[in-house]
C-alpha positions as CSV (number, residue, x, y, z in Angstrom):
1,M,-0.1,0.1,-0.3
2,G,1.1,3.4,-0.4
3,S,1.8,6.8,1.2
4,D,-2.3,6.7,1.4
5,E,-3.1,10.2,3.1
6,G,-6.6,8.5,4.1
7,A,-4.6,5.6,6.2
8,V,-2.9,4.8,9.7
9,R,0.1,2.3,10.7
10,V,-2.3,-0.4,12.2
11,D,0.0,-1.0,15.3
12,A,0.8,3.1,15.9
13,W,-3.6,3.0,15.5
14,I,-4.3,0.8,18.0
15,W,-1.9,2.3,20.4
16,A,-2.9,5.1,20.2
17,V,-6.5,4.4,20.8
18,R,-5.2,2.9,23.9
19,L,-6.3,-0.9,22.7
20,I,-2.6,-1.7,23.3
21,K,-0.5,-0.3,26.5
22,T,2.7,0.6,24.0
23,R,3.9,0.7,20.6
24,S,6.1,-1.9,20.4
25,L,3.3,-3.9,22.6
26,A,0.7,-3.4,19.2
27,G,4.0,-3.9,16.8
28,A,4.9,-7.3,18.7
29,A,0.5,-8.4,18.5
30,C,0.7,-7.7,15.0
31,R,4.1,-10.1,14.0
32,G,2.3,-12.7,16.3
33,G,-1.0,-13.5,14.1
34,H,-2.8,-11.7,17.2
35,V,-4.3,-8.5,14.7
36,R,-6.6,-9.0,11.8
37,V,-8.3,-6.4,9.7
38,N,-11.5,-7.2,8.2
39,G,-10.7,-10.7,9.2
40,E,-6.7,-11.4,7.3
41,R,-3.7,-11.2,9.6
42,V,-1.8,-8.3,9.2
43,K,1.6,-6.5,10.1
44,P,2.3,-3.8,11.6
45,A,2.6,-1.6,8.6
46,Y,-0.5,-2.4,7.3
47,L,-2.9,0.6,6.2
48,V,-5.8,0.8,8.2
49,K,-8.8,3.5,6.4
50,P,-12.0,3.9,8.5
51,G,-14.8,1.2,8.4
52,D,-11.8,-1.2,8.4
53,E,-12.3,-3.8,11.4
54,V,-10.1,-5.2,13.0
55,R,-9.7,-7.8,15.6
56,L,-6.9,-7.9,18.6
57,R,-6.7,-10.7,21.0
58,Y,-4.4,-9.0,23.9
59,E,-4.1,-10.3,27.6
60,G,-6.7,-13.2,27.6
61,R,-9.7,-10.8,25.4
62,E,-10.6,-10.3,22.1
63,R,-11.8,-6.6,20.6
64,I,-13.6,-6.0,17.8
65,V,-13.8,-2.7,16.7
66,V,-14.7,-1.0,13.8
67,V,-12.3,2.4,12.5
68,K,-14.2,5.3,13.0
69,Q,-11.6,8.2,13.0
70,L,-7.9,7.7,12.0
71,L,-5.2,9.0,15.1
72,R,-1.5,8.9,14.4
73,K,-0.5,10.1,18.2
74,R,-2.1,8.9,21.2
75,V,-4.7,10.8,23.2
76,G,-6.8,10.7,26.3
77,A,-9.4,7.9,26.6
78,P,-12.5,9.6,26.1
79,V,-10.9,10.9,22.8
80,A,-10.3,7.7,22.1
81,A,-13.2,5.9,22.8
82,E,-14.7,8.1,19.9
83,A,-11.9,6.6,17.5
84,Y,-13.8,3.1,17.1
85,V,-16.7,1.5,17.3
86,D,-16.7,-1.0,20.1
87,N,-18.6,-4.4,18.7
88,S,-16.3,-6.6,21.0
89,P,-17.9,-9.4,23.3
90,P,-17.9,-8.4,27.0
91,P,-15.0,-9.3,29.5
92,P,-14.9,-12.6,31.4
93,P,-16.4,-11.8,34.7
94,R,-13.4,-10.7,37.5
95,E,-12.6,-13.8,40.3
96,V,-13.0,-13.6,43.0
97,A,-10.4,-12.7,45.2
98,L,-9.5,-16.6,46.8
99,A,-8.9,-16.3,50.5
100,V,-5.5,-15.9,51.5
101,P,-5.0,-16.9,55.2
102,V,-3.8,-13.5,57.4
103,R,-1.5,-14.6,60.1
104,D,-1.6,-12.4,63.5
105,R,0.8,-9.3,63.7
106,G,3.5,-10.7,65.9
107,A,3.2,-14.4,65.5
108,G,6.5,-14.8,63.7
109,R,7.4,-16.8,60.8
110,P,5.4,-19.8,59.6
111,T,6.3,-22.8,60.2
112,K,6.8,-25.3,57.3
113,R,3.6,-27.5,57.9
114,D,2.2,-23.3,58.0
115,R,3.3,-22.3,54.4
116,R,2.5,-25.7,52.8
117,E,-1.5,-24.7,54.0
118,I,-0.8,-21.1,52.8
119,E,0.3,-22.3,49.2
120,R,-2.6,-25.6,48.9
121,L,-4.7,-22.3,49.7
122,R,-3.1,-20.6,47.1
123,G,-3.7,-24.1,44.4
124,R,0.3,-23.7,43.9
């Protein structure tokens, strides 16, 4: 694709609209095959245009967004949210924090038996 004025690199765009934390992580996600534009796996330099559907698998969640506005620079979250239409499935419910045993203050170091019990409760 040439230097199309109405297009932005996909790695820069998903970083600019805050779908991924850093630009290098965005490039790595593209190279790893976690980014698809209109159903095709793309390289970081692929140019997105308004109307393109971007699918991104990141941190165990799939995001499906349609490009509304092109951004080259990272912007604040409220502005970034207006740059795309989010068609993603709802995020999975957060797991309820496991009950972690609390030791009394001043009880000293846990014994070997205590440590094994703590690790069993944590699921290790």
